[in-house]
N, C-alpha and C positions, 0 to 999 in steps of 0.2 A: 349632648346625651347620645348624638348619633355619631361621635367620635369614640365615644368608651364604652358603645355597641359594638362598633366597628373591630376596636382595639381587643374587646374579645373574644370577638370571631376569630380574629388573627392569632392569638393567643392561643384558642381552641384548636385551630388547626397546625400550628408549630406544634404542640403535644402529639396529636394523635397521629403525626408522621414523622415523627420525631426527627421532628427540627431539617425536614428536606424541604418543606414548604412552608414559608414562615409568613406570607402573606397572600390571600386570597382576597383580601374586598382592600382593594387601592383607596388613596383619600378622596374625599366627596363621591363615594359609589352611594351611600346612604345619605338618609335626609330626616326628620322630622314628620313626612309622608308616608316615609318605612313603615308598613304594620309591624312584621317580625321577618327572622331572616331563616330558612333550614337549608343547612350545609351538613353535607355531609363526608367523608372522610376514606381511603383505603390506603394501607402502607401493607406493605413486597420489600422479605430482603431474602434473596436466594446464594445456599455459598454452592459453588460447580461442583459436581459430582467429582468431576477431575480436574482440579485445580491449576491453571496457565502456570509456567514457570518464571519467575520474575526475574531470570539471567539471559532468558532468551527472547524478552525485547526489546525490542529495535526498532530505531526511527527510520521511515522509508514515506514513499511520495503516494497521499493519499487525492488522486487526479478531479476536479471540480465539473461541474456541468459544462461552465463554458472554456474549458481543454488544457486550465492554468493547472498548480497543484499545492499541497502545503504536505510539511513535510509534518507525520503524527505518530505516534509509539504502537504501534502492532507488537498482538500478544500472541505468541503459539505453545506448543508443547509440543513432548515427543507424542504423547499419547495421541492418536489418529480419529478426531471423533467421524461421525457418521452424513455423509449426506446423501441429497436426492436432485437430481438432477433429471430435465430436458432439454431440448432442444435452443430455446429460450431465456431460462430459468437454474438456476441452482437454490436449493434452499440446504441451511445449514442445522442442526437441533443437538443444544448443549442439556443436556438434565442438569437441573438443583437434586443435591445430596440430601438428603431426610437425614436430620440433627435436631438437637435441643438447641434451644435458641435463647435469649435474653429472656425473663419478663415484661410480655405487651406494654407499652406505654400509653397505649389508642389504641381507636379499632385498629385490630391487620387482620389478614392473613395469616394464618400462620403452618402452611405449609408441612412442619414438622409432625407435623398432632395428623396428619392425613393422609390414606390411603393412597391421595390423587396424585403423585406425586407434580412439579408442574417441570416446564423446560421452557429455554431463552429461544427463541427458531430467529435467524436471520436468512435474507432472500436480497438476491440482485440477479442483473443477465450478467451472463458472461463477458458482454462489452462495457467497454468505458459509460457507454452511453447509456442509460439503463430503458428498459420497454414498459415501465411503468407506469411510465405519465406523470411525472413529477409534477408540480405540488397534488395537479389534480386527479383525479378518479387515482392514484398510488393504492390510498388503502382498500380500496372495495377489489381492485385490483390481484393481491397480495389475498384478502380474506379468499379470494376465489381460490387461488393458487392455493393458499393452505388447506383451501378442504376437502382440494381433490387428492391431495398427494402425501397430509401428514397422515393416513393411514401407513403408506406404504415407508416414510418416513420409519416408525415408531413398529408396525409390524413387518418389515422385511420389505428387499428388494429394492435397496440402498444401497451405496456407493462407498468404501471407503476415499478419505482424505488424504491426497499426495501433500504437496505443497499445501500450507495452511499458516492464515494470521488473519488476524480481525484486529479493529483499530481500539483501541478506549476512547470512552467519550459520555461522555454528560448531557443529557438536555433537557431544559426546560421549555413549556411552554403553556402559556395562557390565554382563554378569549372568553368574547363573549359569544355562548351560546346560543341566545334568543331565538337570533333570526335563520341559525341552522334547524331551529327544530320548531319553528312555525314551516318552512321552507317544507320538514320532514311530515308535516300533517299534523302536529300539534300545537293546536290552535290557541282551544279552550282553554283551559291554564293561561292562557293571556289576555282572552276577554274577560266583559262583563256574569258573563255568564258557568265562571267558573263555578267552584263548589266544593270547599274543604270542610265538610261537617264534620270528619275524621278525627283531624285534626284541633278546631275549633270551632265554637259557636258564636251564635250574634251574626253582623255585616259579615258578607263572605267577598274578601279579598280575591286581588287579580293578581298575576306571577308579575311582576316587572321587569326583572332581568334573571339571565341566569347565568352565573362565570366558572368558566373551569377552568383549576389550574393543575398541571399535572410537572413531572419530573422521575428523570431515571438517571440511573450511572450503571456503566460497565466496569468492572476492570478487571483486574487477573485474580479478584477471591470467588466476586461474586455478581450482583445486582442488586443496587438497592433501590427502591421505586415505589412513587407517593402522587396520589391524584386526590384533587377536594371537588367536588362543587357546590356551589351557593346558589338556593333561589330567593329570590326576595322579595317579595311581596306587599305588593302597592297597594293603598284602600281604594274604595272606590268601582318530580320526578324519576449334507456333505457333498454341497453341490464346488462344481466350481468357485475361486476365490471370485470375490465381485471386485471389477473396475475400480484404478483408481482414478479418484478425479479430484482436482487444484479447487482450494475452496481460497481464493487471494480477493480480502474487501476491502479494495484497495481502490473503489469507487461508491455512488454512493447507493445504498443498500437500504429496506426497508428491513423493521426488528419488531417483534411484539413476545410478550411474558403471555405463556399462558396452558389451559391446564389438557395434559392429550388426549385424557381418556373420557372429556365429555364433551372439548372443542370450544369453552372458554377463554377468550381472550379478555384479559387484563389491562395489555398495555398494546397498543399499537400505534406505529410511530415512523419515519423516518430519517436518517441520516444524509442531510447533503454535504455535510462538512464538521466534521468529528473535533473543530477548533473548536466553532462559533455556535455552539451546543448550549452555550450558557447566557445566550441575550435575549 
C-alpha cells in the first residue's frame, strides 16, 4: 500500500511539472506509519525576450573553484543586455517575453497572462573566485545584493554589456528540508502539539519529513524550472551613453528567476560547474 501511494505521488509530481521532476518520494520514504502526504508543485517556462543566436554558441573554458576548468557551451547574442555593476559584484537581467503558451497540464505560473513579466538574473564576482561565500551564505548574500540593486537594474542607472557570454546549464537538487525548517524556528508542525484542524479531523498527526526537489534548465530559447515540496505526516508549509561592462560568466555564479515588480523570487541557486548540475 505504501509503495502504491509513493508511485501515485511521484506520478502527480511528474504531471504537475511537465515531466521535469519524476521522483519526489524515493523508495522506502513512506511506510504504514505515514498518515498522509501533502504536496505542492511549481512549474515555470519562460522564453527569452531576446533569444540567443544558436550559431554564436561556442565552447570555452569555465573555471572551477579549485582553479581547474571544463569546456562548456557559452551562449551570446548580437543584442547586448543591460547589466548592473559595483566594485565586487556584477549582475545581469534577461527578461522573458510575454507570449501564449501551451495549455497547462498541471499547476503552473502562467506569466504570459500576467501584467508583471518575470526575469532571469545572474550575478557573480569579477574575480575567478567569487565573494559570495560558496556554498554557505551564498543565497542570503545574493538576496541582499538583489534587494539593493534590482531597482537600479530595472529602472535606470545600468550599463550596457561589452563582451557578453553565459553558459548553458541544467541543475537538479533535492534535500530533506526538515532540519533546516526546525533551525529556522518552524518547530511546531514537527511536535506533538501540531494541529491541522483545517485539513483533517480526529487524531492530529505531526510532520515527519519535508522533502524538496527542484530542477532548472537554461538554454538559448529560455528557461524551464520546477519545484515540488512534500510534507509527510506521521501519526502520534538624453544622458551620455552608459559605459560598457563585460559580463562573461566563466566562473561560479548565482542565478534566480523572479518577479521584478514585487521582488518575489521563485528559483534561487548557484552553478559551480555547468556540466555537473544533473547529478
